[in-house]
N, C-alpha and C positions, 0 to 999 in steps of 0.2 A: 951163511947161506942167503942169496939173494932170490926174491921171487917177482916174475913179471907176467901179467896177463897177454894172452896172444888168442887171436882167431884163428882157427884151424879149419881148412876147407875139406869137407869129405864128400867125394864125388863118386856116385853109383848109377849107372845107368842114365835116366834123364834127370836125375835130382843132384842137388848139391845142399849139403848141411853146412850152417856156419856155426861152430861150436866153440865156446870160450874155455881156454884152458890156462894152466899156470905153468910156465917154465921156469924150472929150478936150476939156478946157478951156483956153482961152487968151483973151487980150485982144482977140481980133478979133470982128467981129460975126456970126461963123458959129459961135460956140461955144454950147452944147457940140455936138459932133459925132461921128461914128462914123469908125473908121479904114476905110480901103478893104477891108482883110481882114474886117472885123465886117460891113461892108455886104453882101460876097458871102457871108458866112456866112449871113445872114438870108435874102438871096435863094435860096441853095442849100436851106435849110430849106423856104421856102415852094414851091420847086417839088417838092420831094421830098413834101410833104404833098398837094399838088395830084395827083400821080401816085399818092397812096396806098403810098408807098414807105416805110413807117414805120421799118423798120430802118435807112435812110440818114438820115432825119430824127433818130432818137434818138442819132445819133454827135454831135450838135450840143446835144442838151439833152434835158429830160423831155418827153414826150408825153403829152396827154390826149385822150380821145374825149369829144365833147360829147353830151349825150342829152337830148331834149326832155322838158319836165316837162309833165305833164298837169293841167290846171286843171279841177276839178269845182265 
């Protein structure tokens, strides 16, 4: 089984979290996939962003605030 690190982006509302996860690769048809822990981590980040709990979301990765760009 091979493992490789990957940045996943979780977007919710005006925020985006960049979370590092490990993709697992093997010879099955399900490859690559996340561990159950990383899948729960992404769920926790999404829920924290949904609740606007940036302190909790920041425990898992970098948080960015999105701002609209005005076109003229």
